[in-house]
N, C-alpha and C positions, 0 to 999 in steps of 0.2 A: 541594528548593526551588531556584529559579533567579531570584534577585532582579534580575539584569541581563538576564534573558530566556534563552531556549533557543537553541542553535546552529542547530537545524533543526527544522522541522515537516514531518511526513510525513502528508499528508491524502488519504484514500481516499474521503471523502464528497463533496467538490466544492462545488457551488453554495452550499449552506447554511453551510459552515464555512471555506472556503479563505481568502477575503479577511479574515474576522474573525481568523484565526490570526496574521495579521501583527502584531497587538498584543503577542503573547507572544514574538516573536523578537527576539533581541538585535541590536545594530548589526552589520552585515556578515554576518548569518545568511542561511539559505536556506529557502525555502518550496518543498516538493516535492509536487506533485499527482500521484497515481498512480491515481485512480479517480473515478467520477462517480455514486456511489450516490444522491445527491440531485439530480443534473443536472449539466450542463456548467458549469464555472467561467465567469463572464462575462468579457468582455474587460477587461484590466488596463491602467489608465493608468500609464505608466512613472513619472510623477511621484509616484505613491503609494509607490514603492519608495525614492525619494530620501531621506526623513527618516532612515531607518536604513541606507541603502545596501544594501538587500536584493537577493538573487538569487532567481530563480524558475526552476524546471525542471519538465518533464513527460516523464519517461522512458517509453519505449514498448518493449514486449516485442520488437517486430519488429527493433529496433536490436541487441538482444542475441542473437537467433537467426539473423540474416542470415548470419553467418559460422560455419560448423560448428565450427571449432577454438575460437572464442570461446565458443560455446554449451556445448561439452563441458567446457571449463575452468571455466566458471561453475557448471555442474551438479556437477562434481567438488568444487569448493570448498563448495558448499551441502551435499552429502552428508557431506563431511569435518567441517564444523561441527556437523552433527546427530550424527555418530558421537562427536565429542569432548564433546558435551553443551553446547556453546556456544549452540546453538539447540534448542529443544524444539518439537515439532509436537503440537499439541493435537488429538486426534481426538475430537470431541464425540459422534459417533454412527456406528454402522455399520448398513448395510442389506444384505439379500441382493439380488443383482442383479435378481431377479424383482420386487422392490419399488422399483425405480428411480423410478417415477412418484411414490410416496409421498415419497421423498427429495427430488425436485424440488419437490413441494408445500411441504415443510418449509423448503427454501431460499427459495422465493418468499415464504413467510409470514414470513421472517426469524425463525424459531423456534429457531435454534441459533447457537452461537458456535463458532469453530474449524472444523476440517475434518470433512467427512462422507466415509465410504468405502463404496463398493459392493463387496460380496464375491461371488465366483463361487459 
């Protein structure tokens, strides 16, 4: 429970949920949009952020991979967290590479959660 609201919301859905998520963020919290599954987030009126002094950001992968040293450091940190068990990767299904088209159909149908892996 977070009666005062949450410190941050990470939204990968976009249009249908992002602005609505502001209601559950505590004062001085952050709204992070990282995806557009339901469409692009509409333009935001800055005055909508004022009641709670919210911050909004939209990180982009290109910012992280622009510099090779930064990208390698981030990748090393990710793999270290997985090795330590701090992060777990859920593999929901595997497919032989020859069935890649079936894997794509399943992804497009949103018939899975987690990661799918193609095996040689």
